[in-house]
MDTraj code that builds the backbone (N, CA, C; nanometers):
import mdtraj as md
import numpy as np

residues = "UNK UNK UNK UNK UNK UNK UNK UNK UNK UNK UNK UNK UNK UNK UNK UNK UNK UNK UNK UNK UNK UNK UNK UNK UNK UNK UNK UNK UNK UNK UNK UNK UNK UNK UNK UNK UNK UNK UNK UNK UNK UNK UNK UNK UNK UNK UNK UNK UNK UNK UNK UNK UNK UNK UNK UNK UNK UNK UNK UNK UNK UNK UNK UNK UNK UNK UNK UNK UNK".split()
xyz = np.array([
    [0.5670, -1.2227, -0.0393],
    [0.4213, -1.2311, -0.0113],
    [0.3248, -1.1318, -0.0476],
    [0.2606, -1.1391, -0.1168],
    [0.1295, -1.0671, -0.1689],
    [0.0833, -0.9933, -0.0985],
    [-0.0138, -0.8884, -0.1020],
    [-0.0903, -0.7823, -0.0541],
    [-0.2200, -0.8118, -0.0591],
    [-0.2641, -0.8544, 0.0862],
    [-0.4087, -0.8802, 0.1115],
    [-0.5274, -0.8139, 0.0730],
    [-0.6287, -0.8368, 0.0350],
    [-0.7402, -0.7776, -0.0170],
    [-0.7942, -0.7068, 0.0951],
    [-0.8533, -0.6121, 0.0572],
    [-0.9109, -0.4819, 0.1861],
    [-1.0508, -0.4906, 0.1387],
    [-1.1147, -0.6271, 0.1851],
    [-1.2647, -0.6681, 0.1396],
    [-1.3435, -0.5345, 0.2390],
    [-1.3350, -0.4645, 0.3000],
    [-1.3768, -0.3769, 0.3674],
    [-1.4179, -0.2434, 0.2612],
    [-1.2925, -0.1921, 0.2136],
    [-1.2621, -0.1161, 0.1682],
    [-1.3392, -0.1104, 0.0548],
    [-1.3301, -0.2307, -0.0256],
    [-1.4269, -0.2498, -0.1688],
    [-1.5557, -0.2440, -0.1349],
    [-1.5604, -0.2874, -0.0060],
    [-1.7237, -0.2850, 0.0080],
    [-1.8349, -0.1427, 0.0319],
    [-1.7613, -0.0678, 0.0871],
    [-1.7525, 0.0997, 0.1012],
    [-1.7726, 0.1389, -0.0065],
    [-1.6833, 0.1193, -0.1341],
    [-1.6835, 0.1644, -0.2092],
    [-1.7881, 0.1182, -0.3256],
    [-1.8664, -0.0130, -0.3211],
    [-2.0035, -0.0564, -0.3763],
    [-2.0603, 0.0405, -0.2960],
    [-2.1136, 0.0141, -0.1783],
    [-2.2001, 0.0691, -0.0797],
    [-2.2079, 0.2520, -0.1533],
    [-2.0720, 0.3635, -0.1446],
    [-2.1350, 0.4620, -0.2088],
    [-2.1358, 0.4887, -0.3833],
    [-2.1103, 0.3374, -0.4519],
    [-2.1744, 0.3845, -0.5745],
    [-2.3373, 0.3177, -0.5712],
    [-2.3352, 0.2793, -0.5128],
    [-2.4991, 0.2461, -0.4508],
    [-2.5760, 0.3326, -0.4253],
    [-2.5459, 0.4064, -0.3241],
    [-2.6093, 0.4926, -0.3163],
    [-2.6069, 0.6345, -0.3701],
    [-2.4793, 0.6719, -0.4019],
    [-2.4989, 0.7716, -0.5921],
    [-2.6243, 0.7637, -0.6522],
    [-2.5962, 0.6585, -0.6990],
    [-2.6872, 0.5921, -0.7906],
    [-2.8498, 0.5988, -0.7415],
    [-2.8650, 0.5535, -0.6130],
    [-2.9907, 0.5422, -0.5848],
    [-3.0692, 0.7524, -0.5344],
    [-2.9453, 0.8198, -0.5025],
    [-2.9962, 0.9609, -0.5057],
    [-2.9856, 0.9976, -0.6384],
    [-2.9239, 1.0085, -0.7522],
    [-2.9567, 1.0372, -0.9278],
    [-3.1270, 0.9911, -0.9555],
    [-3.1566, 0.8560, -0.9130],
    [-3.2615, 0.8082, -0.9727],
    [-3.3329, 0.9005, -0.8700],
    [-3.3336, 0.9250, -0.8116],
    [-3.4455, 1.0370, -0.6703],
    [-3.4406, 1.1306, -0.7509],
    [-3.3186, 1.1888, -0.7333],
    [-3.3605, 1.3257, -0.8033],
    [-3.4153, 1.3539, -0.9326],
    [-3.3407, 1.2499, -1.0374],
    [-3.4235, 1.2145, -1.1809],
    [-3.5851, 1.2315, -1.1940],
    [-3.6500, 1.1480, -1.0278],
    [-3.7882, 1.1591, -0.9967],
    [-3.8571, 1.2631, -0.9738],
    [-3.8114, 1.3328, -0.8871],
    [-3.8135, 1.4547, -0.8149],
    [-3.8110, 1.5869, -0.9285],
    [-3.7497, 1.5599, -1.0533],
    [-3.7092, 1.6767, -1.1383],
    [-3.8725, 1.6309, -1.2315],
    [-3.8731, 1.5361, -1.2670],
    [-3.9787, 1.4763, -1.3788],
    [-4.1237, 1.5098, -1.2519],
    [-4.1112, 1.5121, -1.1325],
    [-4.2410, 1.5529, -1.1238],
    [-4.2588, 1.6670, -1.0556],
    [-4.1613, 1.7573, -1.0446],
    [-4.1759, 1.9091, -1.0700],
    [-4.2404, 1.9346, -1.1917],
    [-4.1993, 1.9045, -1.2899],
    [-4.1961, 1.9527, -1.4101],
    [-4.3683, 1.9020, -1.5024],
    [-4.3813, 1.7938, -1.3900],
    [-4.5992, 1.7438, -1.4257],
    [-4.6392, 1.8283, -1.3532],
    [-4.5697, 1.8565, -1.2456],
    [-4.6896, 1.9352, -1.1533],
    [-4.6456, 2.1401, -1.2029],
    [-4.5782, 2.1283, -1.2093],
    [-4.5318, 2.2694, -1.2663],
    [-4.6443, 2.3158, -1.4272],
    [-4.6146, 2.2300, -1.5138],
    [-4.7177, 2.2443, -1.6038],
    [-4.8522, 2.2024, -1.5673],
    [-4.8961, 2.1579, -1.4964],
    [-5.0673, 2.1347, -1.4683],
    [-5.0419, 2.2608, -1.4086],
    [-4.9946, 2.3288, -1.2316],
    [-5.0422, 2.4321, -1.2011],
    [-5.0047, 2.5989, -1.2564],
    [-4.9209, 2.5440, -1.3506],
    [-4.8639, 2.6537, -1.4116],
    [-4.9445, 2.6990, -1.5488],
    [-5.0429, 2.6896, -1.5860],
    [-5.1945, 2.6565, -1.6559],
    [-5.2300, 2.7984, -1.6199],
    [-5.2179, 2.9171, -1.6832],
    [-5.2961, 3.0329, -1.6438],
    [-5.3825, 3.0850, -1.7517],
    [-5.5077, 3.0684, -1.7579],
    [-5.5511, 3.1181, -1.8777],
    [-5.4811, 3.0347, -1.9938],
    [-5.4605, 2.9398, -2.0224],
    [-5.4053, 2.9070, -2.1355],
    [-5.2721, 2.8944, -2.1633],
    [-5.2102, 2.9812, -2.0994],
    [-5.0503, 3.0137, -2.0950],
    [-4.9450, 2.8930, -1.9999],
    [-4.8726, 2.8524, -2.0207],
    [-4.7536, 2.7600, -1.9943],
    [-4.7316, 2.8041, -1.8989],
    [-4.6179, 2.7994, -1.7653],
    [-4.5298, 2.8834, -1.7154],
    [-4.3769, 2.8242, -1.7921],
    [-4.3144, 2.8807, -1.8055],
    [-4.1846, 2.8490, -1.8759],
    [-4.0969, 2.8262, -1.7776],
    [-4.0141, 2.7026, -1.7827],
    [-3.8723, 2.6624, -1.6804],
    [-3.8540, 2.7548, -1.6533],
    [-3.8317, 2.8049, -1.5026],
    [-3.7582, 2.9034, -1.3987],
    [-3.8348, 3.0101, -1.3788],
    [-3.9433, 2.9919, -1.4659],
    [-4.0394, 3.1358, -1.4149],
    [-4.1346, 3.0974, -1.3427],
    [-4.1101, 3.1918, -1.2092],
    [-4.2159, 3.1575, -1.1243],
    [-4.3593, 3.1960, -1.1062],
    [-4.4362, 3.1054, -1.0460],
    [-4.5955, 3.1615, -1.0773],
    [-4.6369, 3.2790, -1.0484],
    [-4.6064, 3.3368, -0.8991],
    [-4.5689, 3.4975, -0.8638],
    [-4.5502, 3.5568, -0.9749],
    [-4.4310, 3.5543, -1.0425],
    [-4.4213, 3.6660, -1.1916],
    [-4.5688, 3.6630, -1.2904],
    [-4.5992, 3.5302, -1.3423],
    [-4.6945, 3.5021, -1.3922],
    [-4.8453, 3.5916, -1.3202],
    [-4.8268, 3.5935, -1.2189],
    [-4.9587, 3.6783, -1.1825],
    [-4.9513, 3.8107, -1.1589],
    [-4.8629, 3.8556, -1.1321],
    [-4.7778, 3.9902, -1.1537],
    [-4.8375, 4.0572, -1.3149],
    [-4.7633, 4.0057, -1.3848],
    [-4.8266, 4.0184, -1.5490],
    [-4.9401, 4.0448, -1.5742],
    [-4.9841, 3.9564, -1.4954],
    [-5.1761, 3.9170, -1.5424],
    [-5.2221, 4.1223, -1.4806],
    [-5.1545, 4.1191, -1.3522],
    [-5.2316, 4.2040, -1.3094],
    [-5.1880, 4.3797, -1.3433],
    [-5.0556, 4.3676, -1.4119],
    [-5.0278, 4.5077, -1.5004],
    [-5.1461, 4.4707, -1.6126],
    [-5.1660, 4.3741, -1.6743],
    [-5.2259, 4.3446, -1.7999],
    [-5.4186, 4.3639, -1.7964],
    [-5.4297, 4.3576, -1.6536],
    [-5.5501, 4.4068, -1.6246],
    [-5.5718, 4.5552, -1.5761],
    [-5.4528, 4.6187, -1.5226],
    [-5.4319, 4.7817, -1.5204],
    [-5.4952, 4.8455, -1.6530],
    [-5.4221, 4.8092, -1.7267],
    [-5.3695, 4.8476, -1.8860],
    [-5.5326, 4.8291, -1.9290],
    [-5.5832, 4.7343, -1.9387],
    [-5.7334, 4.7626, -1.9960],
    [-5.8465, 4.8444, -1.9138],
])
top = md.Topology()
chain = top.add_chain()
for i, resn in enumerate(residues, 1):
    res = top.add_residue(resn, chain, resSeq=i)
    for name in ("N", "CA", "C"):
        top.add_atom(name, md.element.get_by_symbol(name[0]), res)
traj = md.Trajectory(xyz[None], top)
């Protein structure tokens, strides 16, 4: 006698795969949106904020430049 197919297991595996795919898509969209916002908000007097560089660091650098002048 052969083994019976475990439809519940197969269904759960499909659901997990679908959920992972959905999460990956949401993550890609989130990263893309953050990059777009980062470039728009990161423009300080014609300078673009590099990836990973915080806006606060840019502001601190500007303050230091103003003190030097």
